[in-house]
N, CA, C, O and the ligand as a Tripos MOL2 file, in Angstrom:
@<TRIPOS>MOLECULE
protein
  269   267    68     0     0
PROTEIN
NO_CHARGES

@<TRIPOS>ATOM
      1 N          14.3530  -18.7060  -48.9260 N.3       1 MET1
      2 CA         13.0560  -18.6880  -48.1840 C.3       1 MET1
      3 C          12.1320  -17.7530  -48.5830 C.2       1 MET1
      4 O          12.4920  -16.6010  -48.8230 O.2       1 MET1
      5 N          10.8130  -18.1520  -48.7000 N.am      2 ASP2
      6 CA          9.9030  -17.2470  -49.1650 C.3       2 ASP2
      7 C           9.1040  -16.5320  -48.0420 C.2       2 ASP2
      8 O           7.9150  -16.2680  -48.2220 O.2       2 ASP2
      9 N           9.6900  -16.2380  -46.9730 N.am      3 SER3
     10 CA          9.0150  -15.6440  -45.7800 C.3       3 SER3
     11 C           8.8020  -14.1250  -46.2600 C.2       3 SER3
     12 O           9.1310  -13.7660  -47.3910 O.2       3 SER3
     13 N           8.2860  -13.3470  -45.4100 N.am      4 ASN4
     14 CA          8.0020  -11.9340  -45.8230 C.3       4 ASN4
     15 C           9.1440  -10.9670  -45.4920 C.2       4 ASN4
     16 O           8.9660   -9.8080  -45.1170 O.2       4 ASN4
     17 N          10.2660  -11.5240  -45.6580 N.am      5 GLY5
     18 CA         11.4630  -10.7160  -45.6380 C.3       5 GLY5
     19 C          12.0390  -10.5090  -44.2610 C.2       5 GLY5
     20 O          13.1430   -9.9810  -44.1330 O.2       5 GLY5
     21 N          11.3820  -10.8760  -43.3070 N.am      6 ILE6
     22 CA         11.8800  -10.7090  -42.0160 C.3       6 ILE6
     23 C          12.6000  -11.8850  -41.4170 C.2       6 ILE6
     24 O          12.0800  -12.9780  -41.1940 O.2       6 ILE6
     25 N          13.8570  -11.5490  -41.1770 N.am      7 LYS7
     26 CA         14.6720  -12.8380  -40.7010 C.3       7 LYS7
     27 C          14.4210  -12.9770  -39.2080 C.2       7 LYS7
     28 O          14.5060  -12.0630  -38.3880 O.2       7 LYS7
     29 N          14.1040  -14.2370  -38.9670 N.am      8 LYS8
     30 CA         13.9670  -14.5520  -37.5210 C.3       8 LYS8
     31 C          15.3490  -14.5820  -36.8200 C.2       8 LYS8
     32 O          16.2330  -15.3480  -37.2050 O.2       8 LYS8
     33 N          15.5010  -13.7970  -35.8620 N.am      9 GLN9
     34 CA         16.7490  -13.7500  -35.0410 C.3       9 GLN9
     35 C          16.6010  -14.5650  -33.9660 C.2       9 GLN9
     36 O          15.5320  -14.7150  -33.3750 O.2       9 GLN9
     37 N          17.7460  -15.1640  -33.6500 N.am     10 VAL10
     38 CA         17.7900  -16.1130  -32.3880 C.3      10 VAL10
     39 C          17.3400  -15.3110  -31.1210 C.2      10 VAL10
     40 O          16.6310  -15.7620  -30.2220 O.2      10 VAL10
     41 N          17.8450  -14.0970  -31.1900 N.am     11 GLY11
     42 CA         17.4930  -13.3250  -29.9400 C.3      11 GLY11
     43 C          18.7370  -12.9220  -29.1850 C.2      11 GLY11
     44 O          19.8660  -12.9880  -29.6710 O.2      11 GLY11
     45 N          18.4610  -12.5030  -27.9700 N.am     12 GLU12
     46 CA         19.6010  -12.0410  -27.1190 C.3      12 GLU12
     47 C          19.5720  -12.7380  -25.7400 C.2      12 GLU12
     48 O          18.5360  -13.2800  -25.3530 O.2      12 GLU12
     49 N          20.6710  -12.7280  -25.0130 N.am     13 THR13
     50 CA         20.7260  -13.3330  -23.7780 C.3      13 THR13
     51 C          20.2280  -12.5510  -22.7340 C.2      13 THR13
     52 O          20.7140  -11.4400  -22.5240 O.2      13 THR13
     53 N          19.2710  -13.0180  -22.0180 N.am     14 CYS14
     54 CA         18.4680  -12.2220  -20.8690 C.3      14 CYS14
     55 C          19.5660  -12.2520  -19.7610 C.2      14 CYS14
     56 O          20.2370  -13.2580  -19.5310 O.2      14 CYS14
     57 N          19.6850  -11.1670  -19.1500 N.am     15 ILE15
     58 CA         20.6080  -11.0240  -18.0580 C.3      15 ILE15
     59 C          20.0950  -11.7620  -16.7330 C.2      15 ILE15
     60 O          20.8860  -12.1770  -15.8860 O.2      15 ILE15
     61 N          18.7030  -11.8910  -16.6240 N.am     16 VAL16
     62 CA         18.1400  -12.4610  -15.5310 C.3      16 VAL16
     63 C          18.2060  -13.9440  -15.5390 C.2      16 VAL16
     64 O          18.8400  -14.5870  -14.7010 O.2      16 VAL16
     65 N          17.4960  -14.4880  -16.5610 N.am     17 CYS17
     66 CA         17.4080  -16.0590  -16.6580 C.3      17 CYS17
     67 C          18.6920  -16.5780  -17.3050 C.2      17 CYS17
     68 O          19.0530  -17.7310  -17.0680 O.2      17 CYS17
     69 N          19.4130  -15.7630  -18.1290 N.am     18 GLU18
     70 CA         20.5580  -16.1140  -18.8760 C.3      18 GLU18
     71 C          20.4280  -17.0370  -19.9780 C.2      18 GLU18
     72 O          21.3150  -17.8030  -20.3550 O.2      18 GLU18
     73 N          19.0840  -16.9030  -20.5520 N.am     19 GLU19
     74 CA         18.7330  -17.8000  -21.6610 C.3      19 GLU19
     75 C          18.5600  -16.8670  -22.9040 C.2      19 GLU19
     76 O          18.2890  -15.6730  -22.7800 O.2      19 GLU19
     77 N          18.7180  -17.4330  -24.0060 N.am     20 GLU20
     78 CA         18.5710  -16.7020  -25.1900 C.3      20 GLU20
     79 C          17.0430  -16.6490  -25.5910 C.2      20 GLU20
     80 O          16.4000  -17.6630  -25.8620 O.2      20 GLU20
     81 N          16.4920  -15.2900  -25.6030 N.am     21 LYS21
     82 CA         15.1420  -15.1490  -25.8460 C.3      21 LYS21
     83 C          15.0670  -14.0860  -27.0690 C.2      21 LYS21
     84 O          15.9110  -13.2140  -27.2750 O.2      21 LYS21
     85 N          13.9080  -14.3170  -27.8370 N.am     22 ALA22
     86 CA         13.6480  -13.4760  -28.9310 C.3      22 ALA22
     87 C          12.9950  -12.1880  -28.6090 C.2      22 ALA22
     88 O          13.1930  -11.1750  -29.2810 O.2      22 ALA22
     89 N          12.2050  -12.2300  -27.5660 N.am     23 LEU23
     90 CA         11.4120  -11.1300  -27.1630 C.3      23 LEU23
     91 C          11.8690  -10.5730  -25.8470 C.2      23 LEU23
     92 O          12.1080  -11.2940  -24.8790 O.2      23 LEU23
     93 N          11.9820   -9.2730  -25.8440 N.am     24 GLY24
     94 CA         12.2870   -8.7240  -24.5330 C.3      24 GLY24
     95 C          12.5820   -7.2090  -24.6480 C.2      24 GLY24
     96 O          12.3130   -6.6420  -25.7060 O.2      24 GLY24
     97 N          13.1470   -6.4940  -23.5640 N.am     25 ILE25
     98 CA         13.2110   -5.1100  -23.6110 C.3      25 ILE25
     99 C          14.7760   -4.9480  -23.2920 C.2      25 ILE25
    100 O          15.4500   -5.8000  -22.7130 O.2      25 ILE25
    101 N          15.2310   -3.7450  -23.7540 N.am     26 HIS26
    102 CA         16.6670   -3.3710  -23.4780 C.3      26 HIS26
    103 C          16.8000   -2.4360  -22.3150 C.2      26 HIS26
    104 O          16.1450   -1.3940  -22.2940 O.2      26 HIS26
    105 N          17.5600   -2.7390  -21.4160 N.am     27 LEU27
    106 CA         17.7920   -1.7960  -20.2850 C.3      27 LEU27
    107 C          19.3470   -1.5750  -20.3880 C.2      27 LEU27
    108 O          20.1460   -2.4890  -20.1850 O.2      27 LEU27
    109 N          19.7200   -0.2720  -20.7250 N.am     28 TYR28
    110 CA         20.9150    0.2090  -20.9900 C.3      28 TYR28
    111 C          21.5770   -0.7510  -21.9880 C.2      28 TYR28
    112 O          21.0180   -0.9250  -23.0700 O.2      28 TYR28
    113 N          22.6080   -1.3230  -21.7370 N.am     29 THR29
    114 CA         23.1460   -2.2010  -22.8170 C.3      29 THR29
    115 C          22.8010   -3.6630  -22.6610 C.2      29 THR29
    116 O          23.3520   -4.5340  -23.3340 O.2      29 THR29
    117 N          21.8590   -3.9120  -21.7380 N.am     30 SER30
    118 CA         21.5680   -5.3990  -21.4570 C.3      30 SER30
    119 C          20.1570   -5.6220  -21.9700 C.2      30 SER30
    120 O          19.4020   -4.7570  -22.4150 O.2      30 SER30
    121 N          19.9190   -6.9370  -21.8360 N.am     31 PHE31
    122 CA         18.5250   -7.4630  -22.4520 C.3      31 PHE31
    123 C          17.8090   -8.1520  -21.3890 C.2      31 PHE31
    124 O          18.3930   -8.9930  -20.7060 O.2      31 PHE31
    125 N          16.5780   -7.8540  -21.1990 N.am     32 ILE32
    126 CA         15.6480   -8.7140  -20.2940 C.3      32 ILE32
    127 C          14.4220   -9.2090  -21.1000 C.2      32 ILE32
    128 O          13.6230   -8.4780  -21.6850 O.2      32 ILE32
    129 N          14.3940  -10.6150  -21.0410 N.am     33 CYS33
    130 CA         13.3140  -11.1830  -21.7880 C.3      33 CYS33
    131 C          11.9210  -10.7550  -21.1430 C.2      33 CYS33
    132 O          11.8470  -10.2330  -20.0300 O.2      33 CYS33
    133 N          10.7690  -11.0430  -21.9980 N.am     34 VAL34
    134 CA          9.4310  -10.6820  -21.5580 C.3      34 VAL34
    135 C           9.1170  -11.4130  -20.3180 C.2      34 VAL34
    136 O           8.5710  -10.8680  -19.3580 O.2      34 VAL34
    137 N           9.4690  -12.6580  -20.3480 N.am     35 GLU35
    138 CA          9.1410  -13.4160  -19.1280 C.3      35 GLU35
    139 C           9.6370  -12.8790  -17.7950 C.2      35 GLU35
    140 O           8.8790  -12.7350  -16.8350 O.2      35 GLU35
    141 N          10.9500  -12.5850  -17.7650 N.am     36 CYS36
    142 CA         11.5290  -11.9970  -16.6100 C.3      36 CYS36
    143 C          11.1080  -10.5810  -16.3230 C.2      36 CYS36
    144 O          11.1520  -10.1320  -15.1780 O.2      36 CYS36
    145 N          10.6800   -9.8420  -17.4030 N.am     37 GLU37
    146 CA         10.1870   -8.4960  -17.1180 C.3      37 GLU37
    147 C           8.8420   -8.6420  -16.4910 C.2      37 GLU37
    148 O           8.5400   -7.8890  -15.5650 O.2      37 GLU37
    149 N           7.9680   -9.5930  -16.9410 N.am     38 LYS38
    150 CA          6.7450   -9.7690  -16.3190 C.3      38 LYS38
    151 C           6.7520  -10.1560  -14.8350 C.2      38 LYS38
    152 O           6.0430   -9.6300  -13.9770 O.2      38 LYS38
    153 N           7.7450  -11.2560  -14.6170 N.am     39 SER39
    154 CA          7.9570  -11.6960  -13.2150 C.3      39 SER39
    155 C           8.4650  -10.4670  -12.3640 C.2      39 SER39
    156 O           8.1230  -10.3030  -11.1930 O.2      39 SER39
    157 N           9.2750   -9.6510  -13.0200 N.am     40 LEU40
    158 CA          9.8020   -8.5340  -12.1600 C.3      40 LEU40
    159 C           8.6590   -7.6170  -11.8180 C.2      40 LEU40
    160 O           8.6560   -7.0660  -10.7170 O.2      40 LEU40
    161 N           7.7440   -7.4240  -12.6300 N.am     41 ILE41
    162 CA          6.6780   -6.5650  -12.4730 C.3      41 ILE41
    163 C           5.5920   -7.1010  -11.4780 C.2      41 ILE41
    164 O           4.8870   -6.3980  -10.7540 O.2      41 ILE41
    165 N           5.5800   -8.4570  -11.5670 N.am     42 ASN42
    166 CA          4.5240   -9.0990  -10.5290 C.3      42 ASN42
    167 C           5.1540   -9.4330   -9.2610 C.2      42 ASN42
    168 O           4.4540   -9.9800   -8.4100 O.2      42 ASN42
    169 N           6.4380   -9.1690   -9.0010 N.am     43 THR43
    170 CA          7.0940   -9.5720   -7.8250 C.3      43 THR43
    171 C           6.9590   -8.3820   -6.9230 C.2      43 THR43
    172 O           7.2870   -7.2560   -7.2980 O.2      43 THR43
    173 N           6.4620   -8.6410   -5.6990 N.am     44 GLU44
    174 CA          6.3870   -7.7350   -4.7590 C.3      44 GLU44
    175 C           7.8310   -7.2230   -4.1980 C.2      44 GLU44
    176 O           8.8160   -7.9610   -4.2510 O.2      44 GLU44
    177 N           7.8780   -6.0640   -3.7220 N.am     45 THR45
    178 CA          9.3050   -5.6230   -3.3130 C.3      45 THR45
    179 C           9.6150   -6.3390   -1.9790 C.2      45 THR45
    180 O          10.7790   -6.3770   -1.5790 O.2      45 THR45
    181 N           8.6650   -6.8760   -1.3160 N.am     46 SER46
    182 CA          9.0230   -7.5970   -0.0400 C.3      46 SER46
    183 C           9.4790   -9.1090   -0.4470 C.2      46 SER46
    184 O           9.9970   -9.8270    0.4080 O.2      46 SER46
    185 N           9.2850   -9.5380   -1.6900 N.am     47 ASP47
    186 CA          9.6350  -10.8580   -2.0290 C.3      47 ASP47
    187 C          11.0730  -10.9920   -2.1830 C.2      47 ASP47
    188 O          11.7060  -10.0930   -2.7370 O.2      47 ASP47
    189 N          11.6560  -12.0570   -1.7300 N.am     48 PRO48
    190 CA         13.0310  -12.1690   -2.0580 C.3      48 PRO48
    191 C          13.5790  -12.2410   -3.3830 C.2      48 PRO48
    192 O          14.7110  -11.8830   -3.7070 O.2      48 PRO48
    193 N          12.6640  -12.7460   -4.1470 N.am     49 MET49
    194 CA         12.9100  -12.6840   -5.7880 C.3      49 MET49
    195 C          13.1870  -11.2940   -6.2600 C.2      49 MET49
    196 O          13.9680  -11.0940   -7.1900 O.2      49 MET49
    197 N          12.5780  -10.3500   -5.6520 N.am     50 TYR50
    198 CA         12.7380   -8.8680   -6.1330 C.3      50 TYR50
    199 C          14.0880   -8.5830   -5.8410 C.2      50 TYR50
    200 O          14.7540   -7.9000   -6.6190 O.2      50 TYR50
    201 N          14.5900   -9.0700   -4.7260 N.am     51 GLN51
    202 CA         16.0670   -8.6450   -4.3680 C.3      51 GLN51
    203 C          16.9370   -9.2930   -5.3060 C.2      51 GLN51
    204 O          17.9610   -8.7140   -5.6680 O.2      51 GLN51
    205 N          16.6420  -10.4300   -5.7380 N.am     52 TYR52
    206 CA         17.4020  -11.2710   -6.6670 C.3      52 TYR52
    207 C          17.3620  -10.4920   -8.0900 C.2      52 TYR52
    208 O          18.3990  -10.3030   -8.7250 O.2      52 TYR52
    209 N          16.2450  -10.1050   -8.4920 N.am     53 PHE53
    210 CA         16.2210   -9.3340   -9.7990 C.3      53 PHE53
    211 C          16.9800   -8.0960   -9.5960 C.2      53 PHE53
    212 O          17.7430   -7.7420  -10.4950 O.2      53 PHE53
    213 N          16.8690   -7.4000   -8.5420 N.am     54 LEU54
    214 CA         17.5850   -6.1030   -8.2670 C.3      54 LEU54
    215 C          19.0580   -6.1850   -8.4870 C.2      54 LEU54
    216 O          19.7210   -5.4160   -9.1830 O.2      54 LEU54
    217 N          19.5350   -7.3280   -7.7300 N.am     55 ARG55
    218 CA         20.9270   -7.5680   -7.7660 C.3      55 ARG55
    219 C          21.4600   -7.7770   -9.2450 C.2      55 ARG55
    220 O          22.5280   -7.2870   -9.6140 O.2      55 ARG55
    221 N          20.6620   -8.5210  -10.0440 N.am     56 LYS56
    222 CA         21.0590   -8.7810  -11.5020 C.3      56 LYS56
    223 C          20.9920   -7.4830  -12.1330 C.2      56 LYS56
    224 O          21.8310   -7.2330  -12.9980 O.2      56 LYS56
    225 N          20.0820   -6.5820  -11.8180 N.am     57 LEU57
    226 CA         19.9650   -5.2990  -12.5870 C.3      57 LEU57
    227 C          21.0560   -4.4090  -12.2190 C.2      57 LEU57
    228 O          21.5830   -3.6840  -13.0630 O.2      57 LEU57
    229 N          21.4380   -4.4300  -10.9380 N.am     58 GLN58
    230 CA         22.4020   -3.5770  -10.4770 C.3      58 GLN58
    231 C          23.7940   -3.7970  -11.1320 C.2      58 GLN58
    232 O          24.6100   -2.9120  -11.3890 O.2      58 GLN58
    233 N          23.9210   -5.1080  -11.3540 N.am     59 ARG59
    234 CA         25.1270   -5.4370  -12.1210 C.3      59 ARG59
    235 C          25.2540   -4.7020  -13.4520 C.2      59 ARG59
    236 O          26.3210   -4.2920  -13.9080 O.2      59 ARG59
    237 N          24.0630   -4.5770  -14.0270 N.am     60 VAL60
    238 CA         24.0040   -3.8670  -15.2950 C.3      60 VAL60
    239 C          24.3110   -2.3160  -15.2490 C.2      60 VAL60
    240 O          25.0380   -1.7100  -16.0360 O.2      60 VAL60
    241 N          23.5890   -1.7710  -14.1320 N.am     61 LYS61
    242 CA         23.7800   -0.3590  -13.9900 C.3      61 LYS61
    243 C          25.2010    0.0990  -13.4940 C.2      61 LYS61
    244 O          25.6770    1.1880  -13.8140 O.2      61 LYS61
    245 N          25.7750   -0.7170  -12.7730 N.am     62 THR62
    246 CA         27.0920   -0.1980  -12.1840 C.3      62 THR62
    247 C          28.2950   -1.3490  -12.7330 C.2      62 THR62
    248 O          28.6460   -2.3560  -12.1180 O.2      62 THR62
    249 N          28.6840   -0.9870  -13.7590 N.am     63 PRO63
    250 CA         29.7920   -1.9870  -14.2700 C.3      63 PRO63
    251 C          31.0010   -1.7610  -13.3430 C.2      63 PRO63
    252 O          31.2420   -0.6790  -12.8080 O.2      63 PRO63
    253 N          31.7060   -2.8260  -13.2080 N.am     64 PRO64
    254 CA         32.9020   -2.9160  -12.3790 C.3      64 PRO64
    255 C          34.0130   -1.8170  -12.7590 C.2      64 PRO64
    256 O          34.3870   -1.5920  -13.9090 O.2      64 PRO64
    257 N          34.4300   -1.2380  -11.7200 N.am     65 LEU65
    258 CA         35.4530   -0.1970  -11.9830 C.3      65 LEU65
    259 C          36.8030   -0.8030  -12.0140 C.2      65 LEU65
    260 O          37.1650   -1.5830  -11.1340 O.2      65 LEU65
    261 N          37.5810   -0.4490  -13.0450 N.am     66 TYR66
    262 CA         38.8380   -0.9220  -13.1110 C.3      66 TYR66
    263 C          39.9390    0.1100  -12.6670 C.2      66 TYR66
    264 O          40.0800    1.1420  -13.3220 O.2      66 TYR66
    265 N          40.6440   -0.1220  -11.6740 N.am     67 SER67
    266 CA         41.5430    0.8690  -11.1570 C.3      67 SER67
    267 C          42.9700    0.4440  -11.1700 C.2      67 SER67
    268 O          43.8440    1.2030  -10.7520 O.2      67 SER67
    269 ZN         14.8450  -13.8510  -18.7400 Zn       68 ZN68
@<TRIPOS>BOND
     1     1     2 1
     2     2     3 1
     3     3     4 2
     4     3     5 am
     5     5     6 1
     6     6     7 1
     7     7     8 2
     8     7     9 am
     9     9    10 1
    10    10    11 1
    11    11    12 2
    12    11    13 am
    13    13    14 1
    14    14    15 1
    15    15    16 2
    16    15    17 am
    17    17    18 1
    18    18    19 1
    19    19    20 2
    20    19    21 am
    21    21    22 1
    22    22    23 1
    23    23    24 2
    24    23    25 am
    25    25    26 1
    26    26    27 1
    27    27    28 2
    28    27    29 am
    29    29    30 1
    30    30    31 1
    31    31    32 2
    32    31    33 am
    33    33    34 1
    34    34    35 1
    35    35    36 2
    36    35    37 am
    37    37    38 1
    38    38    39 1
    39    39    40 2
    40    39    41 am
    41    41    42 1
    42    42    43 1
    43    43    44 2
    44    43    45 am
    45    45    46 1
    46    46    47 1
    47    47    48 2
    48    47    49 am
    49    49    50 1
    50    50    51 1
    51    51    52 2
    52    51    53 am
    53    53    54 1
    54    54    55 1
    55    55    56 2
    56    55    57 am
    57    57    58 1
    58    58    59 1
    59    59    60 2
    60    59    61 am
    61    61    62 1
    62    62    63 1
    63    63    64 2
    64    63    65 am
    65    65    66 1
    66    66    67 1
    67    67    68 2
    68    67    69 am
    69    69    70 1
    70    70    71 1
    71    71    72 2
    72    71    73 am
    73    73    74 1
    74    74    75 1
    75    75    76 2
    76    75    77 am
    77    77    78 1
    78    78    79 1
    79    79    80 2
    80    79    81 am
    81    81    82 1
    82    82    83 1
    83    83    84 2
    84    83    85 am
    85    85    86 1
    86    86    87 1
    87    87    88 2
    88    87    89 am
    89    89    90 1
    90    90    91 1
    91    91    92 2
    92    91    93 am
    93    93    94 1
    94    94    95 1
    95    95    96 2
    96    95    97 am
    97    97    98 1
    98    98    99 1
    99    99   100 2
   100    99   101 am
   101   101   102 1
   102   102   103 1
   103   103   104 2
   104   103   105 am
   105   105   106 1
   106   106   107 1
   107   107   108 2
   108   107   109 am
   109   109   110 1
   110   110   111 1
   111   111   112 2
   112   111   113 am
   113   113   114 1
   114   114   115 1
   115   115   116 2
   116   115   117 am
   117   117   118 1
   118   118   119 1
   119   119   120 2
   120   119   121 am
   121   121   122 1
   122   122   123 1
   123   123   124 2
   124   123   125 am
   125   125   126 1
   126   126   127 1
   127   127   128 2
   128   127   129 am
   129   129   130 1
   130   130   131 1
   131   131   132 2
   132   131   133 am
   133   133   134 1
   134   134   135 1
   135   135   136 2
   136   135   137 am
   137   137   138 1
   138   138   139 1
   139   139   140 2
   140   139   141 am
   141   141   142 1
   142   142   143 1
   143   143   144 2
   144   143   145 am
   145   145   146 1
   146   146   147 1
   147   147   148 2
   148   147   149 am
   149   149   150 1
   150   150   151 1
   151   151   152 2
   152   151   153 am
   153   153   154 1
   154   154   155 1
   155   155   156 2
   156   155   157 am
   157   157   158 1
   158   158   159 1
   159   159   160 2
   160   159   161 am
   161   161   162 1
   162   162   163 1
   163   163   164 2
   164   163   165 am
   165   165   166 1
   166   166   167 1
   167   167   168 2
   168   167   169 am
   169   169   170 1
   170   170   171 1
   171   171   172 2
   172   171   173 am
   173   173   174 1
   174   174   175 1
   175   175   176 2
   176   175   177 am
   177   177   178 1
   178   178   179 1
   179   179   180 2
   180   179   181 am
   181   181   182 1
   182   182   183 1
   183   183   184 2
   184   183   185 am
   185   185   186 1
   186   186   187 1
   187   187   188 2
   188   187   189 am
   189   189   190 1
   190   190   191 1
   191   191   192 2
   192   191   193 am
   193   193   194 1
   194   194   195 1
   195   195   196 2
   196   195   197 am
   197   197   198 1
   198   198   199 1
   199   199   200 2
   200   199   201 am
   201   201   202 1
   202   202   203 1
   203   203   204 2
   204   203   205 am
   205   205   206 1
   206   206   207 1
   207   207   208 2
   208   207   209 am
   209   209   210 1
   210   210   211 1
   211   211   212 2
   212   211   213 am
   213   213   214 1
   214   214   215 1
   215   215   216 2
   216   215   217 am
   217   217   218 1
   218   218   219 1
   219   219   220 2
   220   219   221 am
   221   221   222 1
   222   222   223 1
   223   223   224 2
   224   223   225 am
   225   225   226 1
   226   226   227 1
   227   227   228 2
   228   227   229 am
   229   229   230 1
   230   230   231 1
   231   231   232 2
   232   231   233 am
   233   233   234 1
   234   234   235 1
   235   235   236 2
   236   235   237 am
   237   237   238 1
   238   238   239 1
   239   239   240 2
   240   239   241 am
   241   241   242 1
   242   242   243 1
   243   243   244 2
   244   243   245 am
   245   245   246 1
   246   246   247 1
   247   247   248 2
   248   247   249 am
   249   249   250 1
   250   250   251 1
   251   251   252 2
   252   251   253 am
   253   253   254 1
   254   254   255 1
   255   255   256 2
   256   255   257 am
   257   257   258 1
   258   258   259 1
   259   259   260 2
   260   259   261 am
   261   261   262 1
   262   262   263 1
   263   263   264 2
   264   263   265 am
   265   265   266 1
   266   266   267 1
   267   267   268 2
@<TRIPOS>SUBSTRUCTURE
     1 MET1         2 RESIDUE 1 A MET
     2 ASP2         6 RESIDUE 1 A ASP
     3 SER3        10 RESIDUE 1 A SER
     4 ASN4        14 RESIDUE 1 A ASN
     5 GLY5        18 RESIDUE 1 A GLY
     6 ILE6        22 RESIDUE 1 A ILE
     7 LYS7        26 RESIDUE 1 A LYS
     8 LYS8        30 RESIDUE 1 A LYS
     9 GLN9        34 RESIDUE 1 A GLN
    10 VAL10       38 RESIDUE 1 A VAL
    11 GLY11       42 RESIDUE 1 A GLY
    12 GLU12       46 RESIDUE 1 A GLU
    13 THR13       50 RESIDUE 1 A THR
    14 CYS14       54 RESIDUE 1 A CYS
    15 ILE15       58 RESIDUE 1 A ILE
    16 VAL16       62 RESIDUE 1 A VAL
    17 CYS17       66 RESIDUE 1 A CYS
    18 GLU18       70 RESIDUE 1 A GLU
    19 GLU19       74 RESIDUE 1 A GLU
    20 GLU20       78 RESIDUE 1 A GLU
    21 LYS21       82 RESIDUE 1 A LYS
    22 ALA22       86 RESIDUE 1 A ALA
    23 LEU23       90 RESIDUE 1 A LEU
    24 GLY24       94 RESIDUE 1 A GLY
    25 ILE25       98 RESIDUE 1 A ILE
    26 HIS26      102 RESIDUE 1 A HIS
    27 LEU27      106 RESIDUE 1 A LEU
    28 TYR28      110 RESIDUE 1 A TYR
    29 THR29      114 RESIDUE 1 A THR
    30 SER30      118 RESIDUE 1 A SER
    31 PHE31      122 RESIDUE 1 A PHE
    32 ILE32      126 RESIDUE 1 A ILE
    33 CYS33      130 RESIDUE 1 A CYS
    34 VAL34      134 RESIDUE 1 A VAL
    35 GLU35      138 RESIDUE 1 A GLU
    36 CYS36      142 RESIDUE 1 A CYS
    37 GLU37      146 RESIDUE 1 A GLU
    38 LYS38      150 RESIDUE 1 A LYS
    39 SER39      154 RESIDUE 1 A SER
    40 LEU40      158 RESIDUE 1 A LEU
    41 ILE41      162 RESIDUE 1 A ILE
    42 ASN42      166 RESIDUE 1 A ASN
    43 THR43      170 RESIDUE 1 A THR
    44 GLU44      174 RESIDUE 1 A GLU
    45 THR45      178 RESIDUE 1 A THR
    46 SER46      182 RESIDUE 1 A SER
    47 ASP47      186 RESIDUE 1 A ASP
    48 PRO48      190 RESIDUE 1 A PRO
    49 MET49      194 RESIDUE 1 A MET
    50 TYR50      198 RESIDUE 1 A TYR
    51 GLN51      202 RESIDUE 1 A GLN
    52 TYR52      206 RESIDUE 1 A TYR
    53 PHE53      210 RESIDUE 1 A PHE
    54 LEU54      214 RESIDUE 1 A LEU
    55 ARG55      218 RESIDUE 1 A ARG
    56 LYS56      222 RESIDUE 1 A LYS
    57 LEU57      226 RESIDUE 1 A LEU
    58 GLN58      230 RESIDUE 1 A GLN
    59 ARG59      234 RESIDUE 1 A ARG
    60 VAL60      238 RESIDUE 1 A VAL
    61 LYS61      242 RESIDUE 1 A LYS
    62 THR62      246 RESIDUE 1 A THR
    63 PRO63      250 RESIDUE 1 A PRO
    64 PRO64      254 RESIDUE 1 A PRO
    65 LEU65      258 RESIDUE 1 A LEU
    66 TYR66      262 RESIDUE 1 A TYR
    67 SER67      266 RESIDUE 1 A SER
    68 ZN68       269 GROUP 0 **** ****
């Protein structure tokens, strides 16, 4: 391949939409794609979608405890 040396990566699985996306941000050990990040930012806290996002994110912040 004669590209400029940058390999295109498939991406990572977004924890919110659970699709593989190339662009996004890392939150702790998880990945959120740019689309979901934007939706999250544009979602009002009173919106049920916001709670949905929060729940997804909380799963990330608090891993299950094994006892
Ligand atoms: Zn996503």
